[in-house]
C-alpha positions as CSV (number, residue, x, y, z in Angstrom):
1,M,0.0,-0.1,-0.1
2,K,1.4,3.3,-1.1
3,L,1.3,6.3,1.2
4,P,0.3,9.7,-0.1
5,R,3.3,12.0,-0.4
6,M,3.2,15.3,1.3
7,S,3.9,18.4,-0.8
8,F,5.4,21.2,1.3
9,G,4.5,23.7,-1.4
10,H,1.0,23.7,-0.5
11,L,1.8,24.3,3.2
12,P,1.1,27.9,4.5
13,K,4.0,29.9,5.1
14,P,5.1,30.8,8.6
15,A,3.4,34.0,10.0
16,F,6.4,35.3,11.6
17,M,9.2,37.1,9.8
18,C,12.5,35.2,9.7
19,T,16.0,35.3,8.1
20,K,18.5,32.5,7.6
21,E,22.0,32.9,8.8
22,K,24.5,30.0,8.4
23,G,21.9,27.5,8.0
24,R,19.9,28.8,10.9
25,V,16.5,30.5,11.0
26,H,16.4,33.6,13.2
27,Y,12.9,35.0,13.9
28,I,12.5,38.7,13.7
29,P,10.9,40.3,16.7
30,T,7.5,41.8,16.1
31,A,8.8,45.3,17.3
32,R,11.1,45.6,14.4
33,H,8.3,45.2,11.8
34,A,7.6,49.0,11.7
35,A,11.2,50.0,11.9
36,R,12.2,48.0,9.2
37,K,9.6,49.5,6.6
38,I,10.2,53.0,7.8
39,T,13.8,52.9,7.7
40,A,14.1,51.0,4.4
41,G,11.5,53.4,2.8
42,L,13.8,56.4,4.0
43,L,16.9,55.0,2.6
44,S,15.1,54.1,-0.6
45,L,14.1,57.8,-1.2
46,L,17.5,58.9,-0.4
47,G,19.0,56.4,-2.9
48,T,16.4,57.5,-5.6
49,A,17.3,61.1,-4.8
50,A,21.0,60.3,-5.2
51,F,20.3,58.7,-8.8
52,S,18.2,61.9,-9.7
53,C,21.1,64.2,-8.7
54,S,23.6,62.1,-10.7
55,V,21.6,62.2,-13.8
56,L,21.1,65.9,-13.5
57,A,24.7,66.4,-12.8
58,A,25.7,64.4,-15.9
59,S,23.1,66.2,-18.3
60,M,23.0,69.8,-17.2
61,C,26.2,70.4,-15.3
62,Q,28.4,68.0,-17.2
63,T,30.4,67.1,-14.3
64,F,31.4,63.5,-14.2
65,L,33.4,63.0,-11.0
66,P,30.1,64.2,-8.9
67,C,27.8,62.2,-11.2
68,I,29.8,59.2,-10.6
69,G,30.0,59.7,-6.8
70,L,26.3,60.3,-6.5
71,L,25.6,57.1,-8.5
72,I,27.7,55.0,-6.2
73,L,26.1,56.7,-3.3
74,G,22.6,55.9,-4.7
75,I,23.6,52.1,-5.2
76,L,24.9,51.7,-1.8
77,L,21.7,53.5,-0.1
78,C,19.4,51.0,-2.2
79,I,21.7,47.9,-1.2
80,V,21.5,49.1,2.5
81,A,17.6,49.7,2.2
82,Y,17.0,46.2,0.9
83,C,19.3,44.5,3.7
84,Q,17.4,46.5,6.3
85,Y,14.1,45.4,4.9
86,A,15.0,42.0,4.6
87,K,17.0,41.5,8.1
88,A,15.2,44.4,10.1
89,W,18.4,45.4,12.1
90,T,16.8,48.6,13.6
91,R,13.6,48.5,16.0
92,I,11.0,51.0,17.2
93,E,9.6,50.6,20.8
94,I,7.2,53.0,22.3
95,P,7.9,52.4,26.2
96,K,4.7,51.8,28.0
97,L,4.0,54.1,31.0
98,H,4.2,52.2,34.2
99,Y,1.5,52.9,36.5
100,R,2.9,53.1,40.1
101,K,0.5,52.2,43.0
102,P,0.4,55.2,45.5
103,S,1.9,54.6,48.9
104,I,1.1,56.3,52.1
105,S,4.0,57.1,54.4
106,S,1.7,58.9,57.2
107,I,-2.1,59.5,57.8
108,T,-2.4,63.2,57.3
109,E,-4.7,65.4,55.3
110,K,-2.0,66.2,52.8
111,E,-1.5,62.5,52.0
112,Y,-5.2,62.1,51.6
113,L,-5.4,65.0,49.1
114,S,-2.4,63.7,47.3
115,L,-4.3,60.4,46.7
116,L,-7.3,62.2,45.6
117,R,-5.3,64.2,43.0
118,R,-4.2,61.1,41.4
119,L,-7.6,60.3,40.3
120,R,-9.2,61.8,37.0
121,F,-11.2,64.9,37.6
122,L,-14.4,64.8,35.8
123,S,-16.6,67.5,37.6
124,P,-16.8,69.1,41.0
125,G,-17.1,66.1,43.4
126,M,-17.0,63.6,40.5
127,Y,-13.9,61.5,39.7
128,C,-12.8,58.3,37.7
129,H,-9.6,56.1,38.0
130,Q,-6.7,57.1,35.7
131,V,-6.3,53.7,34.3
132,N,-9.7,51.7,34.9
133,R,-12.2,54.2,33.5
134,K,-15.0,52.0,34.7
135,I,-14.5,52.8,38.2
136,F,-16.1,56.2,39.4
137,I,-16.4,57.8,42.7
138,C,-18.6,60.8,43.7
139,E,-19.6,63.1,46.5
140,G,-23.0,61.8,48.2
141,T,-24.6,65.2,48.2
142,K,-28.4,65.3,48.1
143,E,-28.2,66.8,44.5
144,N,-25.9,63.8,43.4
145,L,-28.1,61.2,45.2
146,R,-30.9,62.5,43.6
147,K,-29.5,62.5,40.0
148,I,-28.1,58.9,40.5
149,L,-30.9,57.2,42.0
150,A,-33.6,58.6,39.9
151,K,-32.6,56.5,37.0
152,R,-32.8,53.3,39.1
153,A,-36.5,52.6,39.6
154,D,-36.3,49.0,39.1
155,K,-36.2,46.3,41.8
156,K,-33.1,45.0,40.2
157,N,-31.5,48.4,40.1
158,G,-27.9,47.4,40.9
159,T,-27.7,49.9,44.0
160,I,-26.1,48.4,47.2
161,L,-26.1,50.2,50.4
162,I,-23.2,49.6,52.7
163,Q,-23.9,50.0,56.4
164,E,-21.9,49.0,59.6
165,L,-22.7,47.0,62.6
166,D,-20.9,45.8,65.7
167,L,-21.4,42.3,64.5
168,D,-19.4,40.5,67.2
169,A,-21.2,42.4,70.0
170,I,-24.6,41.5,68.6
171,R,-23.7,37.8,68.5
172,R,-22.5,37.7,72.0
173,G,-25.4,39.8,73.3
174,Q,-22.9,42.4,74.4
175,L,-23.4,46.3,74.4
176,E,-23.0,47.6,70.8
177,T,-20.4,50.0,69.9
178,E,-22.1,52.9,67.8
179,T,-20.5,55.1,65.1
180,V,-21.2,58.5,63.8
181,Y,-22.3,57.5,60.3
182,Q,-24.3,54.3,61.4
183,D,-27.6,55.9,60.7
184,V,-27.1,58.2,57.8
185,F,-30.1,56.6,56.0
186,Q,-33.4,55.8,57.5
187,L,-33.6,52.0,57.2
188,P,-36.8,50.1,57.9
189,T,-36.8,49.0,61.5
190,A,-38.1,45.5,60.8
191,M,-35.0,45.0,58.5
192,K,-32.6,45.9,61.1
193,E,-34.3,43.8,63.6
194,C,-34.3,40.9,61.3
195,V,-30.7,41.2,60.8
196,K,-29.8,41.1,64.7
197,N,-32.0,38.3,65.2
198,S,-30.4,36.3,62.5
199,L,-26.8,37.1,64.0
200,K,-28.0,36.0,67.5
201,T,-29.4,32.7,66.2
202,S,-26.9,31.9,63.5
203,C,-23.8,29.8,64.4
204,R,-21.8,31.0,61.7
205,Q,-19.2,33.9,62.2
206,E,-19.5,35.9,58.9
207,K,-17.9,39.3,58.6
208,M,-20.9,40.6,56.5
209,V,-24.5,40.0,56.4
210,S,-26.9,41.1,53.6
211,S,-30.5,41.8,53.7
212,P,-32.9,42.8,50.7
213,W,-34.8,46.0,51.1
214,L,-38.3,45.2,52.5
215,D,-40.4,48.3,51.7
216,R,-40.0,49.3,48.1
217,D,-42.7,51.8,47.8
218,H,-41.1,55.0,49.2
219,G,-38.7,56.2,46.6
220,P,-35.8,54.6,44.6
221,V,-34.4,52.2,47.3
222,P,-31.4,50.1,47.1
223,Q,-31.6,46.6,46.0
224,E,-30.0,45.3,49.3
225,V,-28.1,46.3,52.4
226,I,-24.7,44.8,53.3
227,Y,-23.7,45.1,57.0
228,T,-20.1,45.0,57.6
229,H,-18.2,45.0,60.9
230,I,-16.8,48.0,62.3
231,P,-13.1,48.3,61.4
232,G,-10.7,48.9,64.1
233,V,-13.4,49.0,66.8
234,R,-11.4,47.0,69.5
235,Q,-8.0,48.0,68.3
236,E,-6.2,49.9,71.2
237,K,-4.2,52.2,68.8
238,S,-3.8,55.8,67.9
239,P,-5.9,57.0,64.7
240,M,-2.5,58.0,63.4
241,D,-1.1,54.7,63.3
242,V,-0.3,53.3,60.1
243,S,-0.9,49.8,60.9
244,L,-4.5,50.8,61.2
245,L,-4.8,51.8,57.6
246,S,-4.7,48.0,56.2
247,I,-7.5,47.2,58.6
248,Y,-9.8,49.9,57.3
249,T,-8.7,49.4,53.7
250,E,-9.5,45.7,54.0
251,A,-13.0,46.5,55.4
252,Y,-13.7,48.7,52.5
253,I,-12.5,46.2,49.8
254,Q,-14.4,43.1,51.3
255,A,-17.5,45.4,51.5
256,F,-17.1,46.5,47.9
257,K,-16.4,42.9,46.6
258,A,-19.4,41.6,48.6
259,S,-21.7,44.2,47.2
260,I,-20.7,43.7,43.6
261,E,-21.3,39.8,44.0
262,R,-24.8,40.6,45.3
263,V,-25.8,42.8,42.2
264,V,-28.2,41.0,39.8
265,V,-27.5,41.9,36.3
266,S,-30.5,43.5,34.8
267,R,-31.5,45.9,32.0
268,I,-30.9,48.8,34.3
269,V,-27.4,47.5,35.5
270,N,-26.3,47.0,32.0
271,K,-27.5,50.6,31.2
272,E,-26.4,52.5,34.3
273,G,-23.8,50.2,35.8
274,I,-23.4,49.5,39.6
275,C,-23.8,51.9,42.2
276,L,-22.4,51.5,46.0
277,L,-23.6,53.8,48.7
278,V,-21.2,53.9,51.6
279,S,-20.3,56.4,54.3
280,P,-16.8,56.7,56.3
281,L,-16.5,53.4,58.3
282,G,-15.0,53.0,61.7
283,V,-15.7,56.6,63.0
284,V,-16.8,55.7,66.5
285,K,-18.8,58.0,68.6
286,G,-17.8,59.8,71.7
287,L,-14.4,60.9,70.4
288,S,-12.8,64.3,71.1
289,D,-12.9,66.8,68.2
290,E,-9.2,66.0,67.5
291,A,-9.3,62.5,67.4
292,L,-12.6,62.6,65.4
293,H,-10.9,64.4,62.8
294,A,-7.9,62.0,62.8
295,V,-10.3,59.1,62.3
296,K,-12.1,60.6,59.5
297,I,-8.8,61.2,57.7
298,L,-8.0,57.6,58.4
299,S,-11.2,56.3,57.0
300,K,-11.4,58.6,54.0
301,T,-7.7,57.7,53.2
302,A,-8.5,54.0,53.4
303,F,-11.5,54.6,51.2
304,L,-9.5,56.0,48.2
305,Q,-6.9,53.0,48.8
306,A,-9.9,50.5,48.6
307,V,-10.9,52.2,45.4
308,E,-7.4,52.1,43.9
309,S,-7.3,48.1,44.8
310,L,-10.9,47.6,43.3
311,A,-9.8,49.4,40.1
312,M,-6.3,47.6,39.6
313,E,-6.2,44.3,41.8
314,A,-9.6,43.1,42.3
315,V,-10.8,40.1,40.4
316,L,-14.6,40.6,39.7
317,P,-17.1,38.2,38.1
318,E,-17.0,38.0,34.5
319,N,-20.5,39.2,33.6
320,K,-19.8,42.4,35.8
321,S,-15.9,43.1,35.1
322,K,-16.9,45.5,32.2
323,L,-19.8,47.3,34.0
324,P,-19.3,50.8,35.4
325,I,-19.3,51.1,39.0
326,T,-19.9,54.1,40.8
327,I,-19.0,54.5,44.5
328,V,-20.7,57.2,46.3
329,L,-19.2,58.6,49.5
330,V,-22.0,59.9,51.9
331,D,-21.2,62.4,54.7
332,P,-24.0,64.5,55.7
333,D,-21.9,66.8,58.0
334,S,-19.6,67.7,55.2
335,V,-19.9,70.2,52.5
336,A,-17.8,68.5,50.0
337,P,-17.1,64.7,51.4
338,L,-14.3,64.0,48.9
339,R,-12.7,67.1,48.4
340,S,-12.5,68.1,52.1
341,V,-12.0,65.7,55.0
342,D,-13.9,67.8,57.7
343,T,-15.5,71.0,56.2
344,N,-18.8,70.9,58.2
345,V,-22.0,72.4,56.7
346,M,-23.7,75.3,58.4
347,F,-26.5,74.4,60.5
348,S,-26.1,70.7,60.1
349,S,-28.9,68.4,61.3
350,R,-28.6,65.0,62.6
351,E,-31.7,63.6,60.7
352,S,-31.2,60.6,58.7
353,L,-31.4,60.6,55.0
354,S,-34.7,59.2,53.6
355,F,-35.0,57.6,50.2
356,S,-38.2,59.1,49.7
357,D,-36.5,62.5,49.3
358,F,-34.9,61.4,46.0
359,V,-38.0,60.8,44.2
360,P,-37.9,62.7,41.0
361,S,-39.8,65.9,41.2
362,D,-40.6,66.3,37.5
363,S,-42.5,62.9,37.1
364,S,-44.9,60.9,39.3
365,W,-43.2,58.0,41.2
366,C,-44.1,54.6,40.0
367,R,-42.3,51.3,41.0
368,V,-41.1,49.1,38.2
369,I,-41.1,45.3,38.8
């Protein structure tokens, strides 16, 4: 039985450029492809120009020595151009800008503002990440909240509210530690009590607990509420201690990841993206003015570092990795929660924000299922 012969003439040629030298095949790097064409083209133009000048010198000027010199120069340039195109001696490489992760040497307001300046400024109170343009952060003023929540009327609207609770104290039946921003938003009483009862009866020591929003008839409410533990609540350290920064940052990162995982992809989520509402974490009540200011700097610095980690290092689910994510920092006591650490509003009130206040005024509110 005769086997069919294989003809190498019908095989496709290799897609990589190569040159043979002493019987060996050398593959030319991709970075040299553009350089070989550009340089060979320039040398060919110079050779053609030398030929033209030699013809001009011979016909009009009748100078034979310059004519012969230009002719030889043109031939040499054409030979060098051919060798350059065939072997790609030169290469052109555009160096990529290496993004350096910001580092913090101390917990001060100056360091916090330096982190904020690394973000891309879009409008007053609105920023996005320099590299990952899908990550946005904005100040949670009433006007911004009204604009963001007005577009999210669906039940699966992609909005997650991040709250903090002393989860360990609730599990053990101890006195809870309260924070300044624990009651920024008005939540249904039944929802909070349901979370506390489940913590007392559950045997699992989870660091985060989620609860769906029960009453959806009063404004564009979030899809779910994520309760996270209070960072640094039992750490006997100074707020200026740099070691606390990693604890606060990790609390923000875990809360962001858990919130994104809880989002259900829907029509509104595909159109508007994911929205996370969060207040400064770990700002415990009962501190002096100086200590309160230091803890706010610590918490907001950790917030920016967590946003950096979410943009550059976090591995998100595949169906949500390309969705825009807007993280809203809500601080009712501050005029500009992002641009200033502790610029208090005049005549500030301690009343909690109600989601019914964010109903669009130009149209009647209707709930979409």
